[in-house]
N, C-alpha and C positions, 0 to 999 in steps of 0.2 A: 504494500500500500504506500502510495506517495504521500509523505507528510508535508510536502510543500504546498501551501495554499495558492490559489489563483493570484492573489495579490503579490506574491513573491516571485512569480514567474514572469519572464519577459516574453511577450508575444512576439513572434517572428516579424509581424508587420510594424511593430513599434520601433521606430528609428530614433526618436528623441531620447537623449540621455538625461539632459537637464534642460529645464525651461525656466524663464523668468516671467512671472506674471505681475502685471501692474494693475492695481485696483485704485479707482478714484472714488472717494466717498465724501459726502458733504456733512460737516459737523454743524448741526442746526444751532447749537448753543454758541459756538464760536463764529458762526456765519462765514465759514471758509471751507474750501476744498482741500482735502489731504490726499496725497498719493502714497500708497503702500506698495512695496515691492516684495515679492516672494520668489524664492528660488526653489524649484521642484527638482528633486533628484529621482530619476526613474531607475527601475531595476536593470534596464538595459545598459546603464553605465557600468554595472558589474559584469553582466553576461557578455557584453561586447568585447571585454578585455581591456578597455581603456583604463579603468581604475587599477588593474594589475600592472599595466605597462607604464603608467605615469607615477612619478615619485609623489609622495605626500606633499612636498613643498610645491612642486609644479601644479598639482591639483588645486591646492589652496590658492595659489597665485592666479590660475586660470579662472577659478570661481569668483575671485574678487574682480578680475577684469570683466567677467560676464555680467556683473551687476551694473556696469557702465555701458554695455553695448546696446546698439539699436537692433531693429529687426533684421538687418543685413550682417550682423556680427561685428560692426564697426564701432569703435569706441576711442576716446582720446583723453583718458585721465592723465594727469601729470604724474611723474614718478613720485612726487611728494604725496599726492592723493593715494596712490597705490601703497606707499610706505605707511601712511597713516592708517589705512584700512587693515593692513597686516600687522600694525604695531611694531614696525621695524624701521631702520634708518633708510635714507634715500639710496645710498650705495648698495645696500642689501636688496632693495627693491629692484635696482638696475640689474644686479646679478641674477635675480630670479627671472626677470623678463628675458635676459640673455639665455638662460637655461631653457625656457619655454620656446624660444626661437630656434634652438637646436633640436628640441624634441620632435620625434616623428612617430605617428601612429599609422599603422598600415602603410608605411612608407611615405606618408604625406605630412607636411608641416601642420601643426595645430594652430600656429600663430604667425602672422606676418606683421611687419612694422614698416610704415612709410615715415621718413623723417622730413618734416616740412621746415623749410628755411624761413627766417624772417625776411620780409621784403626789404631789399636794399642792404641786407646784412653782409658783412665781410667775413671772409674766412669760413670757419665751420660753425657759425652760429645757427642754432636751430630754434624755431619757435615752438614746435610741439611734435610729438609722435602720434601718429594715427595707427591704432592697432586693429587688425582684422582677425577675429576668431574664425578659423576655417571650418567649412562644412564637415570635414572628417570627424570633428568632435561631436557633431550632432547637437551642439548647444544652441538653444533658441531663446529668443526674447519672449515668444509666445507661440502657441500652436496655431497654425492656420489650417482650416478645414479643407481648403482647395489646393493645398500644397502637393506637388507631385515629386516623387523621388527621381 
C-alpha cells in the first residue's frame, strides 16, 4: 500500500516548482490597499531534482531573487537589497549571485544577468543589474491558465 498521499505526489503535468502569488486587499479601517506576496513551493521542486542538485545557499538566494521578479522572470534588486533580505553583507550577496550564475540545471543556466551602464558613465560604471530567472527553474510569479509548455 502506498503511504504517500495525493498531496505529496507531483503530477507529471505539473511543471511549476515554485510560484509567487500577489494578493491585493483593501483595509477598510485604514482606507488603503495592501499587497501581500506569497511564495508557493510545489512538490515538483523535489521530484524534478532541482532541490537535490542546487546547494542550500543557491536555493535560498534564488528564492529571494524570485520575490522580486515579474511574470517574465525579470527582476532588478540591488545587491544591497539582496544582502538585506538574506541578512548578509553586500560582498557575500555578490558571491552568491556569482554562484547562481555558474549553476546549471539540466545543462541550462538558472540565472542570467545583464549589466546596465549609467548613461554617459566612464569606465566600468554600472547603474544596475537586471536578473532573469530562467524557465528551466520553473519559477513563476503566478500560474497562468492559458500557458503552454
